[in-house]
C-alpha positions in Angstrom: -75.5 -36.4 -92.6 -73.3 -34.1 -94.7 -76.4 -32.1 -95.7 -77.5 -31.6 -92.1 -74.0 -30.6 -91.0 -73.6 -28.0 -93.8 -77.1 -26.6 -93.1 -76.3 -26.3 -89.4 -73.1 -24.4 -90.4 -75.2 -21.9 -92.4 -77.7 -21.5 -89.5 -75.0 -21.1 -86.8 -71.8 -19.8 -88.5 -70.5 -18.2 -85.3 -71.2 -21.2 -83.1 -68.6 -21.8 -80.4 -68.4 -23.0 -76.8 -70.5 -20.7 -74.7 -68.5 -20.9 -71.5 -66.2 -18.0 -70.5 -62.6 -18.9 -69.9 -59.1 -17.5 -70.1 -57.0 -20.6 -69.9 -57.4 -24.4 -70.1 -57.7 -24.8 -66.3 -60.6 -22.3 -66.1 -62.3 -24.1 -69.0 -62.0 -27.4 -67.2 -63.5 -26.0 -64.0 -66.3 -24.3 -65.9 -67.1 -27.5 -67.8 -67.3 -29.4 -64.5 -69.7 -26.8 -63.2 -71.8 -27.0 -66.4 -73.1 -30.5 -65.6 -76.9 -30.2 -65.2 -76.5 -26.4 -65.4 -76.8 -23.8 -68.1 -73.6 -22.1 -69.5 -75.2 -18.8 -68.7 -75.5 -19.6 -65.0 -71.9 -20.9 -64.9 -70.7 -17.7 -66.5 -72.3 -15.7 -63.7 -70.5 -17.8 -61.1 -67.0 -18.1 -62.5 -65.8 -14.5 -62.3 -66.0 -14.5 -58.4 -64.8 -18.1 -58.3 -61.7 -17.5 -60.3 -61.0 -14.2 -58.5 -60.8 -16.2 -55.3 -59.2 -19.3 -56.8 -57.2 -18.3 -59.9 -55.4 -21.6 -60.4 -55.1 -25.3 -59.5 -52.8 -24.5 -56.6 -55.3 -22.2 -54.9 -58.1 -24.8 -55.2 -55.8 -27.6 -54.0 -54.9 -25.6 -50.9 -58.5 -25.5 -49.5 -61.2 -28.0 -48.6 -64.3 -28.4 -50.8 -66.4 -26.7 -48.2 -64.6 -23.5 -48.9 -65.5 -23.7 -52.6 -69.1 -24.6 -52.1 -70.5 -21.1 -51.5 -69.1 -19.9 -54.8 -70.7 -22.7 -56.9 -73.9 -23.3 -54.9 -76.2 -21.9 -57.6 -74.9 -24.3 -60.3 -76.6 -27.3 -58.5 -75.0 -30.4 -57.1 -72.6 -28.0 -55.6 -71.1 -30.3 -53.0 -70.0 -32.9 -55.5 -68.8 -30.2 -57.9 -66.7 -28.5 -55.3 -65.3 -31.9 -54.3 -64.4 -32.7 -57.9 -62.8 -29.4 -58.6 -60.6 -29.6 -55.5 -59.7 -33.2 -56.3 -58.9 -32.5 -59.9 -56.8 -29.5 -58.9 -54.8 -31.7 -56.5 -54.3 -34.4 -59.1 -53.1 -31.8 -61.7 -50.6 -30.5 -59.2 -49.3 -34.0 -58.4 -49.1 -35.4 -61.9 -49.0 -32.4 -64.3 -47.4 -29.5 -62.5 -50.8 -27.8 -62.3 -51.4 -27.9 -66.1 -54.4 -29.4 -67.9 -53.1 -32.4 -69.9 -53.8 -32.7 -73.6 -54.9 -36.3 -73.7 -58.2 -38.1 -73.1 -56.6 -40.8 -71.0 -55.0 -38.3 -68.6 -58.2 -36.1 -68.3 -60.3 -39.1 -67.5 -58.2 -39.7 -64.4 -59.5 -36.4 -62.9 -62.4 -36.6 -60.4 -65.7 -35.7 -62.0 -64.3 -35.7 -65.6 -66.0 -38.1 -68.1 -65.7 -38.1 -71.8 -68.1 -35.2 -72.3 -66.0 -32.8 -70.2 -62.8 -34.1 -71.6 -64.0 -33.6 -75.2 -65.0 -30.0 -74.5 -61.6 -29.2 -73.0 -59.5 -30.9 -75.6 -61.4 -29.4 -78.5 -62.0 -25.9 -77.2 -58.7 -25.3 -75.4 -56.3 -27.3 -77.6 -58.1 -27.8 -80.9 -57.9 -31.6 -80.5 -60.9 -33.6 -81.7 -60.8 -36.7 -79.5 -64.6 -37.4 -79.8 -68.0 -35.9 -80.1 -69.4 -34.1 -77.0 -72.7 -35.7 -76.2 -74.8 -33.5 -73.9 -78.6 -33.5 -73.6 -79.1 -31.5 -76.8 -76.8 -33.7 -78.9 -78.5 -36.8 -77.5 -82.0 -35.5 -78.3 -81.2 -34.1 -81.8 -79.2 -37.2 -82.8 -82.3 -39.3 -82.3 -84.8 -36.8 -83.7 -82.7 -36.3 -86.8 -82.3 -40.0 -87.3 -78.5 -39.7 -87.0 -78.2 -42.4 -84.3 -80.2 -45.3 -83.0 -78.6 -45.5 -79.5 -79.9 -43.8 -76.4 -76.7 -44.3 -74.3 -74.3 -41.3 -74.6 -71.3 -43.6 -75.1 -73.0 -45.4 -78.0 -74.3 -42.1 -79.4 -70.8 -40.7 -79.5 -69.5 -43.8 -81.4 -72.3 -43.6 -83.9 -71.8 -39.8 -84.5 -68.1 -40.2 -84.9 -68.6 -42.6 -87.7 -70.7 -40.0 -89.7 -68.1 -37.2 -90.3 -64.4 -36.8 -90.5 -62.6 -36.3 -87.2 -61.9 -32.7 -88.0 -65.6 -32.0 -87.9 -66.5 -33.7 -84.6 -66.3 -30.6 -82.4 -68.2 -28.4 -84.8 -71.0 -31.1 -85.0 -71.4 -31.0 -81.3 -71.5 -27.2 -81.0 -73.9 -26.8 -83.9 -76.3 -29.4 -82.6 -76.2 -27.8 -79.2 -77.0 -24.3 -80.6 -79.9 -25.7 -82.6 -81.2 -27.6 -79.6 -81.2 -24.5 -77.5 -82.7 -22.2 -80.1 -85.2 -24.4 -82.0 -85.3 -28.1 -81.3 -86.2 -27.9 -77.6 -87.1 -30.9 -75.5 -90.7 -30.2 -74.8 -91.9 -27.9 -77.6 -89.6 -28.1 -80.6 -90.3 -25.2 -83.0 -90.6 -27.3 -86.1 -92.4 -24.5 -87.9 -89.3 -22.4 -88.0 -86.7 -25.1 -88.2 -84.1 -24.8 -90.9 -83.7 -28.5 -90.9 -87.4 -29.3 -91.4 -86.9 -30.8 -94.9 -84.1 -33.1 -93.6 -85.7 -34.2 -90.4 -87.7 -37.4 -90.1 -89.3 -36.2 -86.9 -90.6 -33.0 -88.4 -94.2 -32.3 -87.2 -96.1 -29.2 -88.5 -97.3 -27.0 -85.7 -101.0 -26.8 -85.3 -102.7 -23.7 -86.9 -104.4 -21.4 -84.4 -108.1 -21.0 -85.0 
């Protein structure tokens, strides 16, 4: 595992969260929107969204239907708008509108599961509470032979056991970058993969004739 982690660091030395945000609340909202949606699309939506709703109080003051037009293009927009408004109201009621710095508190927010909470805690506060398991981390964890589980919760536990806690967030981000750039779901580019010599799933690409 250490060899894979170090190699990923060489391949993606500047890897970081791809979502645009200015404060922890914006990051929380953007991460909720990123479910089943690309970060690029979320980043196109959030400028207008945060111009209209700059903080938890402004979201809490409206109904989800008023948020829906701003987030429609991210998919599942009705549930996302409902979660954002519900989370904003909870933050006002329990945390004076601020985003809490604990996994337990974040998981009380509507629409926030461990993946979202891990992103917010690590990116906004530098707190490694776990490993963010998205579709890329799940896929690469199995292809690289790092995990045997297929359930995200079990994958997270298995990955957490492989590296020190201080490296958990970097592991997630580096795997995500590699999944986007090379180890794609349908057609992994094994022929140009920097992890080819470490990957049990490596398959040479057919030579064109």
